[in-house]
Residue, then its C-alpha position, 0 to 999 in steps of 0.5 A: m298369483a302366488g301364495g294363498e295357501v291356508k292350513l288349519i291345524a287342530l283348530v278348536k273354538q269353544f263358546g263357554d261349554v259349547t265346542a263350535v269347532d272341534g279340532i279340525d285339520l284342513e289344507m287348502p292349496g293356493a288358487e283353489f276354490f274350496s268349500m265348507l259345506g254343512p247344516s246350520g250349526c256345524g261350525k263352518t261359519t265359525t271356521l271362516r270367521m277364525i280364518a278372517g280374524f273375526e274370532q280367535p281360536t281356543s287352540g290350534q293354528i291358522l297358517l297363511d302361506g306358512e305363517d301362523m295368523a291365529f292371533t293376528p288382527p284381521h287388518k294385518r291378514n292378507v285376506n278379505t271377506v264377502f258377506q251374505s249382506y254385502a255390507l255396502f255403504p248406501h250413501l256412497s257410489v259404486q266407485d266410492n264403495v270399491a275404492f274405500g279400502l284403497r283410500r284407507q290404505k292411502t293408495p295414490k289417486n291415479e292407482i285407485k282410479q286404475r284399480v277400481g276400473e279394473a275391478l269393476e271390469l272384472v265383475q262386469l259393472t263398467g259404466l255403473e260407477r256413479r250408481k248408489p247401491a239402492q239403484m242396483s239389483g241384488g246380483q249387481q250389489q253382490r258384484v260390487a261387494l266382490a269388486r270391493a274385496l278383490v280390488l285389495k288383491p288379497a291372497v285369500l277371498l273368504l265368502d260367507e254364503p254370498l248368494g244366499a239372499l238372491d233368487a234361485k235363478l240368479r244364484k245359478a247364474l252367479q255360481i258359474e260366474l263366481k267359478a269363472l272369476q276365481q279361475q281368472v284372478g287365480i286366488t284362493f276362494i274359501y266358500v261357506t254354504h249349506d247349499q249342496e248344489e252350490a258346493l258341487t257346482m263351484s268347488d275344486r274340493i269340498a269339506v263336509m262338516s258336522d258338529g264342528r268336525v270334518e266328515q270328509v274332504g275331496p273333489p265334488s265327484e268323489v264326495y258325492e259318488e264315494p261318501s265315507t259316512t252315513f252323514v255325508a251320504d245323507f246330507l250331500g244330495v239325495s240318498n236311498l239309505m237302507r239297513v241291511v245285514a252284511h255277510g262279508d266279501s265275496d269276489g270283491r263284492c259284499r253280500v247283504t240281505l235286505g229283509d228276505f232279499e239278497l243283494h251284492a254291493s261293490r262299493g265301500e266297505t265290502h269286507t263288513t259283516g253284521d248290521t250296517r247300511i247301504v246307499i244308492r243315489p236315486e239316479r242310479v236306481h232303475l225301474e223295470p216291469h214287475e215280471s223281470s228277474g235277475e240279480n239285485r232286483v227287489p219287487g215293489i209298488v209305486e207309492r208316488v210320482v212327483y214331476l220335477g220338470n227335467s225329471n220325475q221322482i218316483i217313490v217305491i215301497l219295496a217288498n221289505g217295507d223300505r222306501v226308495q226313490a228313483l229319478v227318471q229323466n224327462t224325455g218328453e214321452e209319457l211316463t209309464y209309471k203311476q201310483g199303485d203300479p207293481v215294479r221291480v227295482y234294480m239296484p246295480s251292485e256297482a252303484l251300491r255302497v256299504l257304509t260301516d258308520t250307521g249314524v244319521a244326518p241331522i235335518d237342515e230344512d233349508a238344504l233339503p231337495p224338493v221332496g227330500s231324502v228317502a231313508 
C-alpha cells in the first residue's frame, strides 16, 4: 500500500508552563514499523496523540504524505489508533465492533461484510464473529481492536502501548504476530512503549525519547550497540556505566583509566580527553580466573549470582569499587562462580564505548529488567 509517510518538523506541545514535547524532528517512511521508546513523562504518548489529532501542537508541523495535518480534525486524517484499553463496545458482537467505523462511513452492506471478514481473517479470529468482548481473552480483544482499526484501511496505524494490559507470555507471542501483521498489510505502524524488549523485537527503527526530546533514532541493533548518549545506554537494555578519565586516541582506541587500571576502548568518542564515561553491555563482559592476565582485565570479587533461567547474572565488585554485571549463558553445566570468589573481569576494547555526554537516565521502574542496571 502506497503512502503513510509521516514527518514531524519542530514539533512542540506545551501544557501551561510544562513543555511535554520540545521541538522534535522525526521522519517515518511509509510501511515502516517505527517505535517511540522512553520512560513515563518523556513525551512519546503526547506525540502520538498529536499525530492522531487528539491534541493540537503549540507549534510545528505534522506532515502526512507531504500534507500538514497539524490542525486537521482526527476524523479527517487517514490514521487510526489502537489503545491499551482496546475501547471495545461491550454490547456489540465482534463483527459489529469491527464493522462500526464502516457503518458510520455509510459503506454498502455487502462491502462491510467482505471487509469485516477479511479483517478478522487477518487477525486470526474467523469463526468468533458473534462473540461479545466479555466472552474473549485479553489477547483476543486486542486482535478485535486491531481488526477494527485495520478494516478502515488507514495509511498509518498508531498503537499506544496496546500490549500493556496482557501477561508477559502473551505479550511476547503478540509482539511477533504484530510485526508479521504489519509486514503483511504493508502500512506504517507507529508504536509507543516504555518496554525496551517490545521496541527491540518489533521495530524497523526506534526513537529513544527523554524530557520531550529525541535522544537517538536508528535501527534496534544500532541504538542498542552504539548508544550516542548516557541516557540511551542506560535506558535501552542493561548497561555497565563507569566513570573514567580519558587520555585521547591512540591507534584508533581511547586510553582510559578506571581508578588505577588502564583500559582501551575502540567504540564511541575515542578522541575524548578528561572525565567521561565508558559503557559495556553485560553479555560482552567475560569472567576469567583471578590469576589470568592481559589487556583490559580488572580484578574483582563476585558479590552476587542471580539465576535468570536462560542465563546467570553475576554482579562483580571491581578493585576500584565499581560494580559491573556479566551475563553467563545457561548451558546446563554447573556454574563455577559463587559469592566471594576472586575473578578477573575482561572487557574487550571493541565492546567498550566512550560517551562524552555524562548525564544520567531517570529511573522508570516499569521498564527495569529483573535486577536492574549497574552503574
